[in-house]
C-alpha positions, -999 to +999 in steps of 0.1 A: -111-365-713-105-330-725-071-321-739-051-298-716-028-274-735+001-255-721-018-223-729-047-235-707-024-242-679-007-208-682-041-190-683-052-207-651-019-201-634-020-164-643-056-161-630-051-179-597-015-176-588-012-214-585+019-233-595+021-249-629+017-285-618-012-276-594-029-258-623-025-287-646-038-312-620-068-290-613-076-288-651-074-325-654-096-330-624-121-305-639-120-321-673-107-289-688-133-266-673-113-235-663-138-221-639-143-254-621-105-258-620-102-224-604-127-234-578-107-266-570-075-246-566-093-220-544-107-248-522-073-265-518-055-232-513-079-218-488-074-249-466-037-239-464-044-202-460-068-208-431-037-217-410-025-181-415-055-164-399-038-158-366-008-140-382-005-103-377-015-082-407-006-046-400+002-037-436-023-032-464-038-006-488-068+018-488-089+029-517-115+056-521-142+059-548-165+089-553-195+097-575-217+127-569-229+127-533-217+092-526-183+080-515-168+047-505-137+037-486-122+002-483-092-010-464-075-043-473-051-057-448-019-077-455+011-090-436+038-073-457+042-040-475+056-060-504+023-076-510+003-045-502+022-025-528+018-051-555-003-042-586-028-070-581-034-060-544-038-023-552-061-032-581-083-054-559-088-028-532-097-002-558-123-026-574-137-033-539-141+005-533-158+008-567-182-021-559-191-005-525-197+028-542-221+011-566-238-013-542-231-004-506-209-021-480-223-056-486-211-054-522-176-066-511-191-101-512-192-098-550-154-100-551-150-128-526-135-151-551-109-125-561-101-120-525-096-157-520-074-159-550-052-130-537-049-148-503-038-180-520-013-163-543+003-141-516+001-168-489-007-142-463-034-134-439-053-109-461-086-096-449-109-067-452-105-039-427-127-008-426-154-007-452-176+025-454-201+041-478-214+076-472-243+092-491-245+129-482-279+143-473-294+170-494-275+203-488-246+186-470-211+185-483-192+153-489-154+153-490-126+126-492-089+124-489-064+096-497-028+098-488-007+076-511+027+062-505+047+038-527+017+035-551-009+026-525-033+045-502-021+045-466-046+070-450-082+074-462-109+098-450-146+102-457-163+133-443-199+146-444-205+182-431-233+206-429-233+244-432-198+248-447-184+250-482-163+224-501-130+242-494-135+242-456-148+206-457-116+195-475-095+214-449-112+194-422-106+161-441-069+169-443-069+177-406-085+143-399-057+126-418-032+146-399-046+144-363-063+109-366-092+115-342-110+084-329-144+099-321-169+126-332-183+131-297-171+123-262-197+097-256-182+077-284-150+072-265-152+038-246-162+044-210-135+021-197-108+041-214-122+073-199-123+058-164-087+045-168-074+079-180-092+097-151-078+073-126-043+078-140-046+116-139-058+115-104-029+093-093-004+115-111-019+147-096-016+133-060+020+122-066+028+158-076+017+169-042-011+192-053-035+205-026-064+181-020-090+207-028-074+215-061-071+179-073-107+176-089-102+208-110-067+197-121-079+162-131-108+177-150-085+199-170-063+170-178-092+148-188-105+176-211-070+178-227-071+140-231-105+142-249-092+171-271-066+147-285-093+122-296-126+140-302-126+157-337-144+189-330-123+195-299-089+190-316-067+219-324-069+225-362-036+210-374-023+213-339-030+250-335-050+266-307-081+271-328-103+240-326-119+223-355-153+234-342-142+270-340-130+268-376-163+254-386-182+282-369-219+274-372-211+244-394-214+208-381-196+176-388-222+150-395-199+120-396-164+109-406-145+077-413-108+072-410-086+043-421-049+042-414-026+014-424-008+000-393-034+014-368 
């Protein structure tokens, strides 16, 4: 049987977040093999953590990583802002973003053990949220934005545009963080939401006593305004009358990704 020193126990405890006695028992069970002991602790800890999966996790942190014409965004969810602001949580979400930048969205799997360890140490329902990787086409402009609060990212944006310069692209990225659009085109908005909104506007217009012949036009205007709150090119730039598409002129938004903690 391998000799288990206090230094070995402390090293395993620091690496896994386990209690001292649990770490010592795992090392004894693993005959001093630290990696095997860490696996034992993860397996035991994950059994307990699995019971937390139904708990709400509206907190978290977002990280962005950029290299050349490629950018990655990762959102990591947590139950409390205390956990989300902790150095180990912020460090992991940044490493996840760097992994996605290097290997695409599936690269998050390479840090699954680290994610499990974080779940166990925090004893919270911690899970991945939005994971995106953009590689801009030749001639297109890639831009990113990360709003930070209390040492962690809380709003993250990836944006690819065509036919505009970097300065304007960044202006649009800032607008996305400000206005929080949910779609690039109207047909991306779920049909059931559109139908529900249209029905609601029609009911409201009738209650207002508008002339029957005027109702379709009034409802159409209200639906258009409703879309303008959600569809990026139709939004007023930073809430002004000029729309995003008008500011872009002949430019075009190819795609965007937005992650917001708590949304």
